[in-house]
N, C-alpha and C positions, 0 to 999 in steps of 0.2 A: 634371548628373551628381550633384550633392549631394542632390537630392531623390530620385533613384533609390537612393542609399545609405541615406537615411533611411527610405524605404519598405521596403527590404530588412531593415534593422535592426528596424523595427516588426514585420514579419512573423516574424522570428526570435524576437523577444520574445514575441509572441502564441503561437507554436508551443511555446516553452519553458514558458510558463505553463500552456498547455493540457495538456502532457505531465505537468507537476507535479500538476495537479488530478486527472488520470486516475490517476496513481500513488497519490495520497492516497485516492481513492475505492476503487480496487482493494484497497489496504491495509486500509482500514476494513472492506470486505466480507470479506476474509480473516480479520480478527480476529473478526468476528461468527461466521463459519463455524467458526472454531477453537473458540469457546466452545460452539457447538451440538454439535460433535463431542465435546467434553470432558464434556458432560452425559450421563452414562451411567446408564441406568435399571437398577434392581436385577435385572430379569429378563434382562439382556443375557448371552449365552453368554460364558464366560470366554475363548474364543478371540478374540473381538472387542474385549475390554476394552483390552488393551494396544495393539492396532492403532488403535483410536479415540483413546485417550489420546495416543499418539505423533503421530498425524495432527493432532489438535487442537492440540497444543503446537507442532508445526511450522508450522501455519497462523497461530497467534498470533505466533510469532517473525518469520516472513517478512512477515506483514501489518504488524507493528509497524515493521519496517525500511522497508517501502514507504511507510507513512503518515507516519512521523516524520522520516526522513532528508531528504526534499525540504523539509519545513518548517524543519528545522535549517539546511539549506544556505541557504535564503532569508533566514532571520533573521541568520545569521552574515555573509553577503556583503552584505547591505543592499540587495538588489534589490527 
């Protein structure tokens, strides 16, 4: 019985760590995508400038939250 609990705990730990890694990777990709959206060329029509700037800023904020919050949780809980 004890070994079954240990295996279950290890499986949950691995799943939790995999989920955190995926969140960090997706967050970093969103940050990069946000910076690419924020890079507006001089010839961009004015209709798209605000949309690209707001979309880029939203990607950066959401990506930062997804990439940093799992790391902060891991550091503060000591896991």
